[in-house]
C-alpha positions in Angstrom: -3.0 -28.0 6.7 -2.9 -25.8 9.8 0.4 -24.4 10.9 1.7 -25.1 14.4 3.5 -22.2 16.1 6.4 -22.4 18.5 4.1 -21.5 21.4 1.7 -24.3 20.6 4.5 -26.8 20.7 5.8 -25.5 24.0 2.4 -25.8 25.5 2.0 -29.3 24.2 5.4 -30.4 25.6 4.5 -28.8 29.0 1.1 -30.7 28.9 2.8 -34.0 28.1 5.4 -33.5 30.9 2.7 -32.6 33.4 0.6 -35.7 32.4 3.7 -37.9 32.7 4.3 -36.5 36.2 0.7 -37.3 37.2 1.0 -40.9 35.8 4.3 -41.3 37.6 2.7 -40.6 41.0 0.2 -43.4 40.5 1.1 -47.0 41.7 1.3 -49.7 39.2 3.3 -50.8 36.2 0.6 -49.6 33.7 1.1 -46.0 34.9 4.9 -46.2 34.8 4.7 -47.3 31.2 2.4 -44.4 30.3 4.7 -42.0 32.0 7.7 -43.5 30.0 5.9 -43.1 26.7 4.7 -39.6 27.4 8.2 -38.5 28.4 9.6 -40.1 25.2 7.0 -38.2 23.0 7.7 -35.0 24.9 11.4 -35.3 24.4 10.9 -36.1 20.7 8.8 -32.9 20.2 11.2 -30.8 22.2 14.1 -32.0 20.0 12.2 -31.1 16.8 11.3 -27.7 18.3 14.9 -27.0 19.1 16.1 -28.2 15.7 13.7 -26.2 13.6 13.5 -23.0 15.7 17.2 -22.6 16.5 18.4 -22.5 12.9 
């Protein structure tokens, strides 16, 4: 299994946040739901990053 470094996770979180912002700018409930789930996933990864790299 390939290892994921801290930098990779930070880039992934940034990508998810940027994608959520783009979806948030679009009109319609479908895009708001996508924004919500991308933000949730981003927050989950950020919490794991903080938990394992701050110990």
